[in-house]
Each structure stands twice: as structure tokens, then as C-alpha cells.
N, C-alpha and C positions, 0 to 999 in steps of 0.2 A: 019960856018956850021959844020966843023969838031969838034970844041970845044964843041958845043952843043950836038953833037952826043956822044962824049966821056963822057960828064957829065951825060947824060941820062943813058948810059951803067953802069957808076959807081953807080948811084942811084939804078938801078935794081939789081946790084950785092950785094949792102949793104942790100936791102930788103930781098933778097933770103938768105943771111947769117943770118939775124936776125930770119927769119922764121925757119931756120934749127937748131937753138940753142936747146939743149936738154931740158932746163927748160922752154922753150917757149911753151905756149898752144895756139892752134889755136881756133879762135872763131867758134862756132858751125854754120854750114851751115843748113838752113832749109831743103835743099834737101839731106842732108847727113844722111844715114841710120845708122851711127855709133854713133848717139847722145845717151847720157846716159839716163837711165830711172830714173825718180824722185821717188825713193823708199819710201821716207817719205810721199809723196802725195798718192802713191799707197797703202801704209799701212793704211793711214787715211781713204781712200775710202773703203778699205776692212773692217775696224772696223765699220765704219758707216753703211755699208750694213748689218752687223749682227743685227742691230736694227730692220731691216725688216725681215731678213731671219729667225731669231730665233723665233719670235712670229708666223710667218707663218708656220714654221715646227711644233711648238707646237699645232697650230690649226689643222693641218692635222693629227697629231698623236692622239690627243684627240678624234677627230671625228671618228677614226677607232678603238677605244677601247671599251671594255665593262665597265660598272661602277665598277666591281670588279678589273679589270686591272688598272683602273685609281686610285682607292683607295689604291692599294698595292704598288705603285711605286712613283717616283718623277714627273711623267708626261711626261718625255722626252724619255722614252723607246719606241722602236718600238713595236706595238702590235703583239702578236702571240697567237692565230690566229686573223686575221683581221675580224672585225664585220661590214660588209657592210649593215646590216639591219638598222643601224642608219639613213641612208639617206632616205629610204622609210618611216620610221617612222616620220622623220622630215617633209617630203613631205605631209603626211596626217595631222599631228597635227597642222601645220601652214597654211593649205589650200594654199599651195605654188603657184599653178597656178593663183588663184584669186589675191593673194597678189602681185605676179610678174606682172600681167596685170595692177593693180592699180599703182604700182610704175613706170612701163614703160610709162603709159599714162601721169602721172604727170611730169616725167623727160623729155620726148620728148616735151610735150607742153611748159614746162618752158624754155627749151633751145631755141625753135623756137621763142617764144614771146620775150625772153630776147634779142636775136640777132637782131630782127627787131626793137624793141623799143629803146634799149640802143644805138644802132648805130645811129638812127635818132636824138635822143635827143643830143647825143654827137656831132654830126655834126653841129647842130644848135648852140650849145654853143661854139664850137671851132672856128667857122667862125665869131662869134659875141662877142667874149670874151672881146673885147675892149669897149663894151657898158656897162654902169653901171648895167642895169637890168639883162643882161645875166651873168655878173660876179657875181652878188648877188645870182642868181639861182645856179650857179656852186658851190659857197662856201656853200650855204644852203644844197645842196645835199651831199657835202663832210662832213658837220657836222653830217649827219646821221650815218656816220661810227663809231662815238664815242658814240652812244646810244646803250647800251646792250639790247638784246632781252628780258630778263626777266622783264625789266622795263615796257615794253609795252605789255607784254604777256596777262595780264588779260583784259585790254581794247580791245585787239585784239579778244579775245574769244567772248566778248559781241557783238562787231560789226559784226563779221562774222555770228553769230547766227541771228542777226536782219536782215542782208542783204541776208541771205540764201546762204552764201558762205562756209558753213561747209562741203564741198565735194571736189571732185577732181578738179573741175573748180576753186573753191576758192583757193586751194593750188597752182594752176598754177599762178593765179593772185598775190598771196602773194610772191611767189618766184621771179616773175618778178619785183615786186615793191621793195622788200627788197634787191635785187641784183643790183638795179639801181645805187646806189652811187658808189660802187667799180667799176662797169662796165663802168660808164661814166668817172671815173678817168683814167681808162686804155685806153678807146677809144679816149678821148680828146687829150691826149699827143701824140698819134700816128697820129691822123688826122691833128694836127697842123704841123707835119713834112712833110705832103704831099704838094708839091708845088701848090700854088693857080693858077699858070699859066695853069695847066691842066683844071681847071674849067673855067677859062676865055676863053680858046680856045673852049670849048664846048658851052659856052654861045654865042660866036661869031657865031657859026653854028646854033644858034636858039634853043638850049636846055633850058628847064625850070629848076627850082631848083630841082624838084623831078627827072627829067631826068638826071641831073648832078649827083645827089646822086646815082641813080640806076645804071647808066652806067659807071660812072667814079670812084666815091669814094668807093662804096660798094665792087666792085671787088678788090680794093687795100687793103681792110680791112681783107682779108683772114687770115693773121697771127693772128690778134687780135680776129677774129671770132673763130679761133681754141682755143685760150687761154680762152676766155670768155665761149665758149661752154663747154670746159672740166671742168672749175671751177663750172659752173652751174650744169652740169651733175652729178659730184661727190657730190655736196652739196644736190641736190634734191634726189638723190638715197639713200644717207646714213643718211639723216636727221631724227632725232627721236623726238625732242621736239616739233616742230611745228605741225606735224601730230597728235601727242599725244593730244595736247590741242585744235586743230581745228576740226579734223574729229570726227563726232558723230555716223556715221553709221558703225557698225562692219564689214559690207561687203566691206567698202571702205578703210580698213586699208592697210598700205603699208608693205613692207618686214621688216623694223625695228620694227614696231608694232607687226607684226606676230611673230617675234622671242621673243617678250616680254612674250609670254605665258609660256616660260620655267623658268621664274623667279618666284620661289615660296617663301612663307613666311619662311619656315623652311629648304627647300632643293632645289637644282637645278639639273636637269638632264643635266650635262655638256656634256656628249658624244653626245646626240641627238642635244643639243643646238649648239655645235660647227659644227656639220654636217649641220645644217641649216645656220650657218654663211658662210660656204664655198659655199653652194648653192646660197646664196644671193650675194656673191662676184663674182661668176663665170661669170654672164652675163656682168657685168661692165668690167671685165678683158678681155673677148672676144671682146667686143666693142673696147677697147683700142688696142688690138693686130691688129685688122683689120683696124683701123683708124690712127695708129701712122705714117704711111708713108705720109698721107695728112697733119698731124700736123707738121711733120718735114719739109716737103717741103714748107709748108706755112711759117714757121719760117725762113727757108733759103731764100725764096723770100723776106721776110721782111728785112733781114739783108743786102741784096745787092741792095735794092730798091734805 
């Protein structure tokens, strides 16, 4: 017993001596506040952030200038004096309230129908992917990701005109359908990670398939709902080409189409145009600021599920 105790004491003394050597570096402790900062990664993040901050600064500066100030400088100078009249002029020339209402209706409708339809289809495919029919449907939908929109653009215009879908309702349907492929790909991978024992326990209690999806699966899809909702919201809000070729009523035009009025054949009123760009960007930015905590909490719940 004494020999074992002496041996243990000698080992502890040797470990302490090695740790105390001047050239010996201690391994970083996750709870140690003295960890070194990765300056290379910090510098890379700072440089990458300039790709967002510089265009944003340029947009703000140009929106506050007069045409003469814009023509006399490089575009990056801060305006003096500031011309706030660009925003009221953009409000009137684009009929901003009507365009904002049209865009909001299309965006909200697209997000709601996308979350409801894509999650249901993905659930059916994920739980039956071992069957040949469902596997074929899954790969068929994935193949749609590789079809560029310009290829089907002209047939789409003809079909929407025949079916009477050249309006806001038609845009909601199109965004829901064309986002189905990517959304199912996102949902299916996540649903397959959910233990099937949760569904079996609900079925033992007498729950139907719809009840299982509504009460068990859909609440667990909140991280993916946040992801798919944000992607659909940004796409529907900022899309230009699909409303341009589908919508026929000038009163139904969205914000990107309303901003197109500033594009002239020989000149463009850049100061008022940039003011309208900021006004169109502001609602989406406000929505993100107020919803980011739900998005982050949903992603956090998904990571520890």
C-alpha cells in the first residue's frame, strides 16, 4: 500500500513538473477567458461584411442626394445638404401604398401556403421513402431544381392567362408550387431525423395520421418552418421576373415592378430610385428585426432536439 502511494505521488510530481516547464503550452480550456482571438477569422469576417455595408451605405447616400450632387462626385460623399424630398417623390411616383399592399398579400399568402403544403408532402414522402412510388416522386421533385425558370416562362404566361391566374392569387399559387422542390428537400431530411417512436406512441393512444402530423410532427418542425418561411418571404418580396411576366393588371404590380418606372430609355432618376429601394427594403428589415428571436430560438431547439 505504501509503495502504491509513493508511486502515485511520484507521477503527480512529474506531471506538475512537465506542466511548469517554460516552453510547455497548456491546452485551451473552454471555460478559460484567456483564450486567444482568431484574428485571421475576424479579419475575414470584417472584409466579407464590407460587401454588404458598402452597397448599403452607397444606397443611403445616393437616396439623400440631389441629381447635381450625384453627378459632381464619386457617389460616396455624404450629401450636404440632405434632400429628404426624394422619399415623398418616390412614394407618389410608385404609388407605394398600393404596391406595398400587393407585395404583402402575395408574400404572406405564399409563406402560409408553402408551410402548410410543403410540410405535409414532405412528411408523406419521408415516412414512405422506402416505397418505390414515393421514392420516384421524391426524385422527380428534386429534378425540378435543375430546370431554369426562363425555359418554362413563356408556357407559364400562356397557362396563367388561360386559367385566369394572372393576379395576386395566381402569384401565390406559383410561388407555392415552384418552391415545393427545395422545401421538400429541406423538410424531408429533417423529418427523417425525428424518432418514429413518437408517432407510434401517439397511434397507440388512438391518434390518426392527420392528428399525428398536427400534434406531434408539425410542432417539431419549427426550426425548418422558420428556414423555409424566411426563404419564401425573401423570394416573394424581392422577385421581379415572375410578376413581370405574369401580372397583367397595372393595379396589381408589386414593389419591384413599381420601382421599374424609374428605368428610362435614355436616363434614370437614380436619387429617387434609390429612395424607393430603401422604402421597399425597410418593411422586410423590420420584419426580420422583430422575428429574429423566434428564428434563433427555433434553430437552437432544433440543434438540441
